[in-house]
C-alpha positions in Angstrom: 0.0 -0.2 -0.1 2.6 2.8 1.1 4.6 2.0 -2.5 0.9 2.8 -4.2 0.6 5.8 -2.3 3.9 7.2 -3.0 3.6 6.2 -6.3 0.6 8.2 -6.8 1.6 11.2 -5.3 4.3 11.3 -7.4 2.3 10.8 -10.7 0.4 13.8 -9.6 3.3 16.2 -9.0 4.6 15.2 -12.0 2.8 16.7 -14.8 3.0 20.0 -12.8 6.3 20.4 -11.3 9.1 18.4 -10.2 10.8 17.1 -6.9 14.0 19.2 -7.6 16.4 22.0 -6.4 20.2 22.5 -7.8 24.3 22.3 -7.1 26.1 25.4 -6.8 27.3 25.2 -10.3 23.5 25.8 -11.6 23.3 28.9 -9.3 24.0 31.1 -12.0 21.5 33.2 -13.7 23.3 33.7 -17.1 21.6 31.7 -19.9 24.5 29.0 -20.1 23.6 27.8 -16.9 19.7 28.1 -16.8 18.1 25.1 -15.5 16.7 23.2 -18.7 14.8 20.6 -16.7 10.7 21.8 -17.1 10.2 18.6 -15.2 11.3 15.8 -12.7 10.9 13.4 -10.1 12.4 10.7 -7.8 10.1 8.0 -6.6 11.5 5.4 -3.8 10.4 1.9 -4.0 10.1 0.0 -1.0 12.3 -2.6 -2.6 15.3 -0.1 -2.2 14.7 1.1 -5.6 14.4 4.7 -7.4 12.7 6.2 -10.8 13.7 8.8 -11.7 12.3 10.5 -14.5 12.8 13.8 -16.3 12.5 16.3 -19.4 14.7 19.0 -20.4 13.9 20.0 -23.6 16.6 21.0 -26.2 18.9 19.2 -24.1 21.1 15.8 -25.4 22.5 14.4 -22.7 21.8 13.5 -19.3 23.9 12.2 -16.5 22.2 10.5 -12.8 24.8 10.7 -10.1 24.4 9.4 -6.6 27.0 9.9 -4.2 29.5 11.2 -6.9 29.1 8.1 -9.1 27.4 7.5 -12.4 24.4 5.4 -11.8 22.3 6.4 -15.2 22.3 8.4 -18.3 19.9 9.4 -20.5 18.8 12.2 -23.0 16.2 15.4 -22.8 13.4 12.6 -21.8 14.6 10.2 -19.0 12.7 7.1 -17.1 15.2 4.8 -15.0 15.4 2.9 -12.2 18.2 2.8 -9.9 18.5 0.0 -7.8 21.4 -1.3 -5.0 22.4 1.9 -3.4 24.0 2.6 0.0 20.7 2.8 2.9 20.8 6.7 3.4 18.5 8.7 5.5 17.4 10.6 2.3 18.6 9.6 -1.2 19.6 12.6 -3.3 20.1 12.6 -7.1 22.1 15.0 -9.4 20.6 15.2 -13.1 23.2 17.1 -15.1 22.9 18.0 -18.3 25.4 18.4 -21.2 24.0 22.3 -21.1 22.8 24.4 -18.9 22.1 23.9 -14.9 22.0 20.4 -12.9 19.3 19.1 -10.8 19.7 17.5 -6.7 16.7 15.3 -6.7 15.2 13.3 -3.8 12.1 11.4 -3.2 9.9 14.0 -1.8 8.3 11.9 1.4 10.1 11.3 4.4 9.7 8.1 5.6 9.1 8.2 9.2 7.3 5.9 12.1 5.3 8.2 13.4 4.1 10.9 10.4 2.9 9.7 7.3 2.5 13.1 5.6 6.0 14.7 6.2 7.5 15.9 2.6 9.3 18.5 1.3 7.5 21.7 0.8 10.2 22.7 -2.1 11.7 21.4 -5.5 8.7 22.7 -7.5 9.4 24.9 -11.2 8.3 28.7 -11.1 6.6 30.1 -13.7 9.8 32.2 -15.5 11.9 28.9 -14.9 13.3 29.3 -11.0 13.5 26.2 -8.9 12.1 26.6 -5.5 15.2 25.1 -3.3 14.4 21.5 -1.7 16.1 20.7 2.0 15.2 24.2 3.3 11.6 23.9 4.2 8.9 21.1 4.9 5.5 20.2 6.1 4.0 17.6 8.1 1.1 16.7 10.2 1.5 15.5 13.6 5.2 15.5 15.8 3.5 13.5 18.9 4.2 9.9 17.7 7.8 10.5 16.3 9.8 7.8 17.4 13.3 8.6 19.0 14.3 7.4 15.7 12.8 9.7 13.9 13.9 12.8 15.7 17.4 11.4 15.5 16.7 11.2 11.8 14.7 14.8 11.5 18.6 16.3 13.1 20.8 15.0 10.6 18.7 15.9 8.1 19.1 19.7 9.5 15.6 20.7 10.9 16.5 23.5 13.2 12.9 25.0 13.5 9.5 23.7 14.0 6.6 26.0 13.5 3.4 24.3 15.1 0.2 25.6 13.9 -2.2 23.7 16.1 -4.7 25.1 18.5 -3.8 25.0 22.4 -5.9 21.9 23.1 -4.4 20.2 19.9 -0.7 20.9 21.8 -1.5 20.3 25.3 -3.5 17.3 24.0 -0.6 16.0 21.9 2.5 18.1 22.0 5.5 17.8 19.7 8.2 15.5 19.9 10.8 18.1 18.4 14.4 17.0 17.2 17.4 18.0 19.6 18.8 21.7 18.8 15.6 22.8 17.4 13.5 26.2 18.5 9.8 25.0 18.9 7.8 28.2 18.3 4.0 28.7 18.4 2.1 30.0 15.7 -1.9 29.1 16.2 -3.6 29.9 12.7 -7.1 29.7 14.2 -6.1 31.3 17.5 -7.3 28.9 20.1 -10.8 28.6 19.1 -12.2 25.1 19.3 -15.6 26.4 18.4 -16.4 24.2 16.1 -20.1 22.6 15.3 -19.6 18.7 13.6 -21.6 19.3 10.0 -24.9 17.3 10.1 -24.8 16.3 6.1 -22.2 16.6 3.1 -23.0 19.8 2.2 -22.5 21.3 5.4 -19.6 19.8 5.9 -18.0 21.2 2.6 -19.5 24.1 3.7 -17.6 24.5 6.8 -14.0 23.5 5.3 -14.4 26.3 2.7 -15.3 28.5 5.2 -12.2 27.5 7.5 -10.3 28.1 4.4 -11.6 31.9 3.7 -10.4 32.3 7.9 -7.0 31.4 7.5 -6.9 34.0 4.7 -9.1 36.8 7.2 -8.3 35.9 10.6 -6.4 38.3 12.6 -4.3 34.9 14.2 -4.2 33.4 11.1 -2.5 36.7 9.4 -0.2 36.5 12.5 0.7 33.2 12.8 1.9 32.7 8.6 3.9 36.1 8.9 5.4 34.8 11.6 6.3 31.3 9.8 7.1 32.9 6.3 9.7 34.6 8.6 11.4 31.8 10.3 11.9 30.7 6.4 13.9 34.0 5.7 16.1 33.8 8.7 19.3 33.4 8.0 19.9 31.7 11.3 17.1 28.6 10.6 18.4 26.2 7.7 15.7 23.8 7.7 12.4 25.4 8.5 9.4 22.9 9.4 5.5 23.6 9.7 2.9 21.6 11.0 -0.6 20.6 12.0 -2.3 18.0 12.7 -3.6 16.3 9.4 -0.7 18.3 8.0 -3.0 19.5 4.9 -5.6 22.3 6.3 -3.5 24.5 8.0 -0.5 23.2 6.5 -1.7 23.0 3.0 -2.3 27.2 3.2 1.2 27.9 4.5 2.6 25.9 1.5 -0.2 27.1 -0.9 0.6 30.6 -0.2 4.2 30.4 0.3 4.7 28.6 -3.3 2.5 31.5 -4.4 4.9 34.3 -3.2 7.6 32.6 -4.7 5.9 32.4 -8.7 4.8 28.5 -8.5 2.0 28.4 -10.8 -1.6 27.7 -9.5 -1.7 24.4 -10.9 1.6 23.1 -9.2 0.3 24.8 -6.1 -2.8 22.9 -6.4 -1.3 19.4 -6.8 1.3 19.6 -3.8 -2.2 20.3 -1.9 -4.2 17.4 -3.1 -1.1 15.1 -2.6 -1.9 15.0 1.0 -4.6 13.1 -0.1 -2.5 10.6 -1.7 -0.1 10.3 1.6 -2.9 10.4 4.2 -5.2 7.3 1.9 -4.2 4.8 4.3 -5.2 6.5 7.4 -8.1 7.7 6.0 -9.0 4.4 4.9 -8.6 3.1 8.5 -10.4 6.2 10.2 -13.7 6.0 7.9 -13.5 1.8 8.0 -14.3 2.6 11.8 -17.2 4.8 11.4 -21.4 3.9 10.1 -21.3 4.6 6.6 -23.2 7.6 7.2 -21.4 9.3 9.5 -18.4 8.2 7.4 -19.9 9.8 3.8 -19.9 13.3 6.3 -16.7 12.9 7.6 -15.2 11.9 4.6 -15.4 15.5 3.4 -13.7 16.6 6.5 -10.5 14.5 5.9 -10.2 15.1 2.2 -8.6 18.2 1.0 -10.4 19.2 -2.5 -9.8 21.9 -5.2 -12.4 24.2 -3.6 -11.3 24.2 -0.5 -8.2 25.7 -1.2 -9.9 27.5 -4.3 -11.6 29.4 -1.2 -8.8 30.5 0.2 -7.5 32.1 -3.5 -11.1 33.5 -3.9 -11.0 35.0 0.0 -7.5 36.6 -1.0 -9.1 38.5 -4.3 -11.8 39.6 -2.1 -10.2 41.0 0.6 -7.0 42.2 -0.6 -7.6 42.6 -4.7 -4.5 40.6 -5.3 -2.3 38.1 -4.1 0.4 40.8 -3.8 -1.7 43.2 -2.2 -2.6 40.0 0.6 1.1 39.8 1.3 1.9 43.4 1.8 -1.2 44.2 3.7 -2.3 40.9 5.4 0.9 39.3 6.0 3.2 42.5 6.2 5.9 41.4 3.7 6.7 44.2 1.7 8.7 44.2 -1.5 12.3 44.1 0.2 10.9 40.8 2.0 10.0 39.1 -0.8 12.9 39.7 -3.1 15.1 38.6 0.3 12.6 35.2 0.8 13.3 35.2 -3.3 16.9 35.3 -2.7 17.2 32.1 -0.1 14.7 29.5 -1.8 15.1 30.2 -5.8 18.0 29.1 -8.0 18.5 29.0 -11.5 
């Protein structure tokens, strides 16, 4: 099941973007060093193999490297499987074209014992051909079930700062387990409001989810929370930033959607990243619904899902309240032009 989930998530993201970042040699902005890849993914399989797929129009040769060794070769389009690599916390691959900048790729999902939706928030191509770095910003579901091995792994991966988007009651009931050396910051999106009336029909559930998405744009607590998170992202002292809520799909989903949009990632790519929570959480959600009576499960599935209309409701609220996304950044989150440039300088390459 886990292999199918991961393959499905990779498929959903491939059409819109790639799990990629760039080696230092590719950080130049001249035409010679611009990144030629328009799509690329790495998908880990349960047998220890990795499937690497890419598109690089105009390139004749691409060399795939892992650990400094050549592991595969291909042309402008490639689909290769690499096996028999040494075990690693996260296996990275360098896709080196015969012209232009390289990509540094890994499977998006971080395998953990105690979380199912812990993944890299970067690795996407912007409208103007830049790429969002991987290994810098992560998104996740709750951290209270992380094992000691998970914590050690996250420490080795360089998680320096954790931003908890949950309410006070959530934090009290299920306190975070944070890797050693990482700072912990509360960024409560909902303002400690737990007064949610459970819907009685599927239609009510949809309205509730779209309304919650609007709150994540317009509420004072939400604006303060996301301002805190994005300030942490551009903090030079915090190299590996993680933000999370309980399921890693709604409050965390808007955090990533807004961040990627600010960086210039196309809306269809942003939506694909948002909807990937359905894939990564599929097994957990199915088990939850299987334990409920059929009629109740229909309603509850609406709450467990992420759906296009939910995220679109947030973007609609941005338009209604601010007129444009840039105005939302400026007036809602206090991110002026200088800070936006700093964010892009920190997270964009190519």
